C-alpha atoms as one frame of an Amber mdcrd trajectory, in Angstrom:
protein
  44.988  -8.785 -22.515  47.014 -11.838 -21.535  46.010 -15.067 -23.264  44.902
 -18.050 -21.165  47.508 -20.754 -20.648  46.412 -23.621 -22.962  47.980 -26.156
 -20.585  45.691 -25.183 -17.692  42.215 -26.681 -17.569  39.796 -23.871 -16.655
  36.634 -24.737 -14.730  33.940 -22.539 -13.184  31.064 -22.702 -10.737  28.610
 -20.192  -9.382  26.980 -19.694  -5.971  23.675 -17.846  -6.200  22.033 -16.079
  -3.268  18.347 -15.238  -3.494  15.701 -13.872  -1.148  11.934 -13.592  -0.809
  10.472 -10.263   0.268   7.068  -9.486   1.726   5.274  -6.873   3.819   2.320
  -7.003   6.203   0.256  -4.054   7.454  -1.278  -4.539  10.897  -4.089  -2.093
  11.728  -5.027  -1.782  15.402  -8.480  -0.175  15.342  -9.710   1.198  18.658
  -6.199   1.559  20.066  -7.357   3.317  23.252  -9.730   0.437  24.021  -6.845
  -2.021  23.952  -4.982  -0.200  26.739  -5.615  -1.655  30.181  -5.587  -5.280
  29.019  -2.784  -5.976  31.462   0.958  -6.471  31.274   2.047  -9.314  29.034
  -1.312  -9.636  27.299  -1.325  -9.135  23.557  -3.410  -8.789  20.427  -2.128
 -10.469  17.301  -2.284  -9.978  13.567  -3.436 -12.565  11.095  -0.784 -14.978
   9.875   1.092 -13.938   6.759   3.558 -15.874   4.639   6.996 -14.723   3.491
   9.726 -17.027   2.257   7.624 -20.165   2.521   7.017 -19.786   6.275   4.280
 -18.122   8.331   4.717 -15.090  10.561   2.537 -13.243  13.063   2.766  -9.898
  14.889   1.817  -9.671  18.580   1.299  -6.250  20.187   1.321  -5.780  23.982
  -0.220  -2.324  24.655   0.597  -2.453  28.402   4.140  -3.771  28.116   5.536
  -7.103  29.217   5.546  -6.419  32.975   4.033  -3.869  35.340   7.398  -2.082
  35.392   7.342  -1.611  31.622   3.756  -0.362  31.305   4.950   2.885  29.676
   6.516   0.919  26.854   4.271  -1.148  24.570   5.992  -4.151  23.026   5.711
  -5.685  19.578   6.809  -9.229  18.796   7.544 -10.566  15.304   7.120 -14.316
  15.643   7.961 -17.203  13.323   4.707 -19.176  13.375   5.800 -22.222  11.360
   6.936 -25.052  13.620  10.266 -26.818  13.071  11.392 -24.131  10.626  14.698
 -22.286  10.561  15.221 -19.194   8.421  17.574 -16.246   8.250  15.573 -13.072
   7.823  15.917  -9.303   7.800  13.074  -7.275   9.308  12.036  -3.636   9.114
   9.179  -2.564  11.409   7.727   0.957  11.322   4.601   2.882  12.219   2.633
   4.493   9.387   1.014   7.920   9.393  -2.472   8.295   7.932  -3.543   9.432
   5.430  -0.157  10.370   3.946   1.337   6.880   4.310   4.623   8.309   5.602
   6.629   5.840   7.680   8.496   6.459  10.886  11.988   5.391  11.930  12.443
   1.594  11.928  12.165   0.060  15.384  15.243  -1.561  16.929  15.046  -4.996
  18.530  15.734  -5.677  22.211  18.774  -7.750  21.252  22.177  -6.429  22.316
  23.337  -5.083  19.991  20.143  -4.554  17.921  20.368  -6.682  14.793  17.848
  -6.370  11.934  19.062  -9.647  10.393  18.814 -12.784  12.513  18.184 -16.516
  12.430  14.678 -17.500  13.526  13.854 -20.994  14.789  16.056 -24.035  14.697
  17.227 -25.872  17.795  18.803 -22.923  19.567  17.692 -19.811  17.708  14.879
 -17.533  18.947  11.487 -17.658  17.267  10.690 -14.038  18.112  12.152 -10.579
  17.549  10.929  -8.122  20.198  10.617  -4.356  19.905  10.196  -1.927  22.811
   8.315   1.258  21.885   7.795   4.547  23.682   4.131   5.213  24.440   4.827
   8.922  24.007   6.092   8.299  20.487   2.833   6.561  19.603   0.351   8.832
  21.356   1.873  12.311  21.002  -0.613  14.439  18.966   2.230  15.819  16.860
   3.455  12.368  15.856   0.526  11.671  13.527   0.606   7.927  14.185  -2.829
   7.719  15.819  -5.578   8.572  13.338  -9.192   8.049  14.431  -7.856   5.908
  17.288  -6.179   3.570  14.790  -2.509   2.580  14.930  -0.929   1.150  11.772
   2.222  -0.978  11.944   4.038  -2.136   8.809   6.446  -5.068   8.906   8.723
  -5.791   5.957  10.544  -9.131   5.948  13.274 -10.461   3.682  13.874 -14.208
   4.013  17.214 -15.366   2.624  17.153 -18.673   0.782  19.848 -21.310   1.068
  22.700 -20.708  -1.388  22.344 -22.525  -4.706  25.560 -23.923  -6.146  25.775
 -24.733  -9.827  27.596 -27.742 -11.209  31.234 -27.227 -12.049  31.648 -26.678
 -15.778  34.537 -26.247 -18.162  35.095 -22.541 -18.672  34.817 -21.138 -22.181
  37.871 -19.268 -23.366  37.406 -15.548 -23.171  34.371 -15.712 -20.889  34.205
 -13.111 -18.162  32.285 -12.725 -14.941  29.298 -11.103 -16.631  28.156  -7.564
 -17.314  25.893  -5.756 -14.858  22.545  -4.829 -16.407  20.555  -1.990 -14.804
  16.943  -2.562 -13.744  14.053  -1.708 -16.120  13.669   2.036 -16.572  10.845
   2.364 -19.095   8.546   4.061 -16.577  11.209   6.659 -15.803  11.673   7.461
 -19.496   7.935   7.712 -20.124   7.554   9.931 -17.067  10.283  12.188 -18.437
   8.462  12.281 -21.782   5.348  13.513 -19.962   7.287  16.190 -18.068   9.190
  17.518 -21.083   6.172  17.209 -23.433   8.444  16.675 -26.437   6.510  15.329
 -29.422   3.102  15.946 -27.814   0.389  15.773 -30.461  -2.872  16.414 -28.624
  -4.042  19.330 -26.495  -6.760  19.205 -23.855  -8.579  22.197 -22.448  -9.522
  21.591 -18.820 -11.044  24.457 -16.847  -9.549  26.792 -19.437  -6.051  25.373
 -18.961  -4.214  23.799 -21.916  -2.609  20.428 -21.157  -0.673  18.528 -23.844
  -0.038  14.793 -24.148   0.817  12.017 -26.605  -1.993  10.166 -28.362  -0.150
   6.841 -28.472   0.275   6.795 -24.682  -3.333   7.691 -23.957  -4.642   5.156
 -26.471  -2.441   2.397 -25.060  -3.611   2.995 -21.490  -7.298   3.804 -21.875
  -9.871   2.309 -24.275 -11.890   5.499 -23.964  -8.980   7.689 -25.037  -8.261
   5.190 -27.820 -11.786   5.574 -29.195 -11.742   9.367 -28.837  -8.323   9.910
 -30.401  -7.652   6.978 -32.754 -10.896   5.143 -33.523 -13.386   5.596 -36.378
 -15.267   8.166 -34.299 -12.119  10.087 -33.310 -12.419  13.801 -32.815 -10.976
  16.095 -35.477 -10.772  19.090 -33.162  -7.297  20.493 -32.558  -8.123  20.984
 -28.906 -10.181  18.452 -26.937 -12.354  20.089 -24.289 -12.735  18.035 -21.097
 -15.909  18.916 -19.232 -16.776  18.261 -15.589 -13.235  17.646 -14.386 -10.731
  19.715 -12.424  -7.447  20.530 -14.133  -5.335  19.229 -11.227  -7.235  15.923
 -11.306  -6.648  15.567 -15.056  -2.928  16.195 -14.577  -2.746  13.471 -11.916
  -4.626  11.152 -14.289  -2.048  11.806 -17.022   0.796  11.297 -14.550  -0.592
   7.842 -13.781  -0.957   7.047 -17.488   2.733   7.766 -18.110   4.241   6.549
 -14.809   1.799   3.841 -13.669   1.904   5.442 -10.220   0.470   8.415  -8.364
   2.587  11.562  -7.868   4.603  11.497  -4.657   3.429  15.020  -3.881  -0.121
  13.828  -3.197   1.007  12.655   0.231   1.812  16.268   1.171  -1.817  17.386
   0.840  -3.768  17.830   4.040  -6.214  15.100   4.989  -9.358  16.648   3.485
  -7.708  17.718   0.214  -6.067  14.302  -0.165  -9.361  12.468   0.287 -11.140
  14.817  -2.118  -8.436  14.334  -4.762  -8.681  10.533  -4.540 -12.480  10.705
  -4.870 -12.213  12.862  -8.005  -9.510  10.574  -9.363 -11.769   7.542  -8.890
 -14.453   9.275 -10.949 -11.887  10.077 -13.655 -10.637   6.472 -13.676 -14.198
   5.244 -14.137 -14.789   7.752 -16.929 -11.727   6.585 -18.890 -12.089   2.863
 -18.030  -8.784   2.639 -16.168  -9.542  -0.258 -13.846  -6.209  -0.482 -12.013
  -6.300   3.194 -11.068  -9.909   2.824  -9.996  -8.994  -0.075  -7.698  -6.065
   1.888  -6.274  -8.407   4.764  -5.416 -10.854   2.351  -3.797  -8.059   0.892
  -1.693  -6.888   4.326  -0.500 -10.417   5.465   0.359 -11.158   2.185   2.129
  -8.036   2.494   4.276  -8.903   6.027   5.371 -12.521   5.643   6.439 -13.806
   7.424   9.511 -17.197   8.234  10.985 -17.444  11.546   9.119 -16.529  10.390
   5.602 -17.809   6.809   5.387 -21.341   7.736   4.265 -20.114   9.963   1.425
 -17.608   7.292   0.399 -20.355   4.668   0.377 -22.503   6.872  -1.858 -19.582
   7.312  -4.248 -18.931   3.556  -4.295 -22.572   2.830  -5.074 -22.729   5.440
  -7.842 -19.630   4.168  -9.659 -20.135   0.418  -9.122 -17.207  -0.012  -6.730
 -18.441  -3.201  -5.093 -15.282  -3.861  -3.071 -15.209  -0.357  -1.617 -18.931
  -0.583  -0.963 -18.432  -3.758   1.082 -15.641  -2.117   3.094 -17.837   0.902
   3.876 -20.813  -1.198   4.960 -18.550  -3.391   7.081 -17.132  -0.283   8.775
 -20.573   1.192   9.456 -21.926  -2.041  10.911 -18.774  -3.137  12.759 -20.015
  -1.966  16.162 -23.231  -0.493  17.521 -21.505   2.690  18.716 -19.928   3.174
  15.282 -23.290   2.773  13.566 -24.903   5.302  15.917 -22.115   7.829  15.334
 -22.454   7.505  11.549 -26.245   7.909  11.753 -25.747  11.314  13.383 -23.659
  12.743  10.523 -24.820  15.023   7.715 -23.247  12.639   5.228 -25.564   9.857
   6.326 -28.616  12.115   6.040 -27.603  12.991   2.482 -26.976   9.328   1.642
 -30.381   8.386   3.012 -32.051  10.823   0.613 -30.001   9.948  -2.469 -29.392
   6.187  -2.065 -32.125   4.587   0.064 -31.308   1.113  -1.276 -27.813   1.353
   0.183 -29.248   2.200   3.598 -31.234  -1.035   3.469 -27.999  -2.976   2.891
 -26.375  -1.279   5.879 -29.288  -2.172   8.161 -29.358  -5.766   6.921 -25.623
  -6.184   7.519 -25.809  -4.606  10.988 -28.802  -6.755  11.969 -27.074  -9.923
  10.800 -23.936  -9.051  12.770 -25.920  -8.514  15.999 -27.630 -11.887  15.584
 -24.267 -13.560  15.281
């Protein structure tokens, strides 16, 4: 390597580019009821903040003009006045309950440009997207679930470049060494898959499932007490009662990976919902609060007339107050929704098993009608 010329004064500076990322999910419940509003009329999302500025989504179900009625429009609008930002956007529809996303929508700009400057003196404040009604409403598309359309908007706002002060370079210094992102979760997930060094065996529905005590103890206080505490079991094989083997495997996957298996999204709607319900019960049993909240969130986002009563009963039984509130809000959101739920077998069962919950539903519905 050639030595630096001692007669040359070496200086250095650095320009740093950074960005803020955020995502907003806009649920349009009662999509069919929104059609017929008229061309140019829109419904809008709540404001959301990314990159220190506010944004809003506006959806025009009947297009912008009478000639474009077959093409709903979506507008991504910079809601903060006197602001100017450069941002990248990615707008997609989301299938329920799998969560799969469609192809990103292209803007009306020519040519379509996912990165643009919003605001300022001359820049536009809005990015507009023209959508095919057939793409939204085709039964095979999977985008309309219980008359609900879900739109997800991801935004990356680029900050102004930050320039460091010029400094005298240190002899032998380079431009830096690239460091890969954290990969602990990947290694722990591999440990779970390969089962090397496993030191505890569980029997679940007659199936033997092995794991590592240190991982279970670190992630669950219940496992810690069972496997490492003063009252730890001395049995070579721990029998797990009242739990399905596939549910226990998903529970262990979460313990090692801190995420749910990607394959869950491939289950059909009923099996997916049933798995999440069982997983919530397992999370409660082993005091895994984050997993329990994740299950509540998934169940709350996939409520419909047929499953809301059973979900409410589950929430009441396992002290899921947030999910309980979401269920009651859904049941009392509109008179026709309440009447439809009352006609289901799930509601009849809930009425017999949890009469106190029914009282809460009636109180919430009565209060809403008074307002």
